[in-house]
N, C-alpha and C positions, 0 to 999 in steps of 0.2 A: 941077361934079362930077356924075357919073352918078347917076341917081335910085336905082338899086339899091344903090350903094355908100353913098350918103347915108342910106338907110333902115337898112342894116346897121350903119353907124356909130352912128346914134341909138339903135338897139336895144342895142348893146354898151355904150354910155355909160350907158344906163338900168340895165343889169344889172351895172355896174361891172366890165366885162370889157375894160378898156383899160389901157395903160401911158401915163402922161402925162409928157411931157418928152423931150428928146433923149437923155439918158444912159440912162434906164430903157428907152426904146424900142429903142435900139441894143443894149443888153445882152439884152433879151428876144428880139430878132431873132436874135442870135448863139446863143442858147439854144434856138432852134427853137420859140418860143412864139407867134409872130405869124402872122396871116393876111395882113395888109397894113399899110402905114403911111399916115397922112394928115398933110399939112402945110398950114399956112396960106399964103395967097397973098402975105404979106409976109415970108416967111422969108428969112434972109440967104443970100447966094450961097454962103458958106462952109458953112453948115449943109446946104443943098440938095446941094452937092457931096459932103459926107460921107454923106448918105443915098443918093445915087445910086451911090456906090462899094460900098454893101452888096449891091446887086443885088436888093433887096427890091421887091415890088410897091408902087408909090407912087401916091397920089392927091392932087391939089391941092384943098384946101378952098376953096370959093367966097368965104369971108370972111377977114378978117384975124385975127391972134392974139387980139385982144380979143373978137371974136365967137365964136371957137373956145372961148375960156375960158368964155363964157356957155353955150355948148352943153354943155360938160363940167361946169358947175356950180361953177367955180373962181373965186376972187377975184383971181387973178393971170393974166397973159397966157399962153396956151398956143400954142406954134408947131408942136408935133409930138405926135401920139398914135399909139400902136401898138395895133392891134385884135387881140385874142387869138383864137387858133384855136378 
């Protein structure tokens, strides 16, 4: 992941300016609330295909869904987050 994107992602997570999970991220994108979407490297092909169909800016997280959950401070795996504008 590009350093600039990783820094912005960390900043937005710290400020609680993210949507966590596939459904809330897709909904937020359709409502025009997102800057970009970050997905874990172990996301399913089906989920990735759904994200690609949105046409949103996508960035692949260097870690898996477990490490993304740690970055988000969650106790459950996180495969997709939406970064608010």
